[in-house]
C-alpha positions as CSV (number, residue, x, y, z in Angstrom):
1,M,-51.3,2.4,73.1
2,T,-50.7,6.0,72.1
3,M,-48.2,8.3,73.7
4,V,-49.7,11.0,76.0
5,D,-48.4,14.5,75.4
6,P,-46.0,15.4,78.2
7,A,-47.6,18.8,78.5
8,D,-50.9,17.0,79.3
9,L,-49.2,14.8,81.9
10,A,-47.7,17.9,83.5
11,V,-51.2,19.5,83.7
12,V,-52.7,16.3,85.2
13,E,-49.8,16.2,87.8
14,Q,-50.7,19.8,88.8
15,Q,-54.4,18.8,89.0
16,L,-53.7,15.8,91.2
17,G,-50.9,17.3,93.2
18,R,-48.8,14.2,92.4
19,P,-47.5,12.3,89.4
20,P,-50.3,10.5,87.7
21,R,-50.1,6.7,87.4
22,G,-50.9,4.5,84.4
23,V,-52.2,7.2,82.1
24,R,-53.0,5.8,78.6
25,A,-54.7,8.9,77.1
26,V,-56.6,12.1,77.7
27,A,-60.2,10.8,77.6
28,H,-61.9,14.3,77.7
29,R,-60.9,17.9,77.8
30,C,-62.6,20.6,79.8
31,P,-64.1,23.5,77.8
32,C,-61.1,25.5,79.0
33,G,-58.9,23.1,76.9
34,L,-57.1,21.2,79.7
35,P,-57.5,17.5,80.4
36,D,-60.3,16.8,82.9
37,V,-60.6,13.0,82.5
38,V,-57.8,10.6,81.7
39,E,-58.0,7.0,80.6
40,T,-55.8,4.8,82.8
41,T,-54.4,1.3,82.4
42,P,-56.4,-1.4,84.1
43,R,-53.2,-2.6,85.9
44,L,-50.3,-0.5,87.1
45,A,-46.7,-1.4,86.3
46,D,-46.5,-3.6,89.4
47,G,-49.6,-5.6,88.2
48,S,-51.9,-4.2,90.8
49,P,-55.5,-3.5,89.6
50,F,-56.5,0.0,88.8
51,P,-60.2,-0.4,88.0
52,T,-61.0,3.3,87.4
53,L,-60.6,3.4,83.6
54,F,-61.8,7.0,83.3
55,Y,-60.3,9.1,86.1
56,L,-61.6,12.6,86.7
57,T,-58.6,14.9,87.3
58,C,-60.0,18.4,87.4
59,P,-60.1,19.7,91.0
60,K,-62.8,22.3,90.2
61,A,-65.1,19.6,88.7
62,A,-64.2,17.2,91.6
63,S,-65.1,19.9,94.1
64,A,-68.5,20.6,92.4
65,I,-69.2,16.9,92.3
66,G,-68.3,16.6,96.0
67,T,-71.0,19.2,96.7
68,L,-73.5,17.1,94.8
69,E,-72.5,14.0,96.7
70,S,-72.9,15.8,100.0
71,S,-76.4,16.9,99.0
72,G,-77.7,13.4,99.2
73,L,-78.0,12.9,95.4
74,M,-76.3,9.5,95.5
75,K,-78.9,8.2,98.0
76,R,-81.7,9.4,95.9
77,M,-80.1,7.8,92.8
78,Q,-79.7,4.6,94.7
79,A,-83.4,4.6,95.6
80,R,-84.4,5.2,92.0
81,L,-82.1,2.4,90.9
82,A,-84.0,0.0,93.0
83,D,-87.4,1.2,91.9
84,D,-86.9,1.8,88.1
85,P,-86.1,-1.3,86.1
86,A,-85.4,0.7,82.9
87,L,-82.9,2.9,84.8
88,A,-81.3,-0.2,86.4
89,A,-81.0,-1.8,82.9
90,A,-79.3,1.4,81.5
91,Y,-76.9,1.4,84.5
92,A,-76.1,-2.3,83.9
93,R,-75.4,-1.5,80.2
94,A,-73.1,1.4,81.4
95,H,-71.2,-1.2,83.6
96,E,-71.0,-3.7,80.7
97,G,-69.6,-1.0,78.4
98,Y,-67.1,0.1,81.0
99,V,-65.9,-3.5,81.6
100,E,-65.6,-4.0,77.8
101,A,-63.5,-0.9,77.4
102,R,-61.4,-1.8,80.4
103,D,-60.8,-5.3,79.0
104,K,-59.9,-3.8,75.6
105,A,-57.4,-1.5,77.3
106,A,-55.9,-4.5,79.2
107,T,-55.5,-6.4,75.9
108,E,-53.9,-3.4,74.2
109,D,-51.5,-2.9,77.1
110,G,-50.6,-6.7,77.2
111,V,-51.8,-7.2,80.7
112,E,-54.3,-9.5,82.4
113,P,-57.8,-8.1,82.4
114,L,-59.3,-7.5,85.8
115,P,-61.3,-10.4,87.3
116,R,-64.9,-10.9,86.2
117,G,-67.5,-9.9,88.7
118,M,-65.4,-7.0,89.9
119,Q,-67.4,-3.7,90.1
120,S,-66.4,-1.4,87.4
121,A,-66.4,2.1,88.9
122,G,-68.7,4.3,91.0
123,G,-70.5,1.3,92.4
124,M,-71.7,0.0,89.0
125,P,-73.7,-2.2,88.4
126,D,-75.6,-2.4,91.6
127,R,-74.8,0.8,93.6
128,V,-74.3,4.5,93.2
129,K,-71.1,5.0,95.2
130,C,-68.9,7.7,93.5
131,L,-70.3,10.4,91.3
132,H,-66.7,11.4,90.3
133,A,-66.3,8.0,88.6
134,L,-69.7,8.2,87.0
135,V,-69.2,11.7,85.7
136,G,-65.7,10.8,84.4
137,H,-67.3,7.9,82.5
138,E,-70.0,10.1,81.0
139,L,-67.5,12.7,79.9
140,A,-65.2,10.1,78.3
141,V,-68.1,8.2,76.7
142,P,-71.0,10.6,76.2
143,G,-74.4,8.9,76.5
144,A,-72.9,5.9,78.3
145,N,-73.8,6.5,81.9
146,P,-77.3,7.7,83.0
147,F,-76.2,8.8,86.5
148,G,-73.1,10.4,85.2
149,R,-75.3,12.4,82.8
150,E,-77.7,13.4,85.5
151,A,-74.8,14.6,87.7
152,L,-73.2,16.5,84.8
153,D,-76.6,18.2,84.2
154,A,-76.8,19.2,87.8
155,L,-73.2,20.7,88.0
156,P,-72.4,24.4,87.6
157,A,-70.0,25.4,84.8
158,W,-66.9,24.8,86.8
159,W,-64.6,26.1,84.0
160,C,-66.2,29.5,83.7
161,D,-63.9,31.4,86.0
162,G,-60.8,30.0,84.3
163,P,-58.7,26.8,84.2
164,C,-58.2,24.8,87.4
165,V,-54.4,24.9,87.0
166,A,-51.9,26.7,84.8
167,G,-51.9,25.2,81.3
168,P,-48.6,24.3,79.6
169,E,-48.1,27.8,78.2
170,E,-48.7,29.4,81.6
171,A,-46.6,26.8,83.5
172,H,-43.6,27.4,81.3
173,P,-43.8,30.9,79.9
174,E,-41.5,31.9,77.1
175,P,-38.7,34.2,78.3
176,P,-39.3,37.8,77.4
177,Q,-37.8,39.0,74.2
178,E,-35.2,41.7,74.5
179,D,-35.7,44.8,72.4
180,E,-32.9,45.3,69.9
């Protein structure tokens, strides 16, 4: 497992409003340059499961996704999942890839993989339950999640009016230089 830059961890802590748990890596960066998805360990230090491998951390993105969720998009996606075998197959592949990546992370971390048959994230493979998880998956692994891609395509450019939190430079500005 690679070390995560402490400056990135500080940004994620600002984004979440609490210290992040089990961060393995930055899985995606927002166009503003800050982390917006982190990869987490499948099990926390106490051994408890943490099934969300790709965790969306940006509050601006999360808010925009919340608006999509409240619009009824998940219900429409769920109905399409039941009616479209090709879409259901693509979503099942997204789940399989997610579980494979989560199992690989567990092996790399030297922890027991999560039990087989456990849903991966966002309701996969049978439900559409959390667009935040599906978008996080799609950002971390482009092309992997059909519903994550659809949700991303429906989102506004959440980063356009600036970063969600102060970046490392803004959080710890250099002291002003005195003129000599």
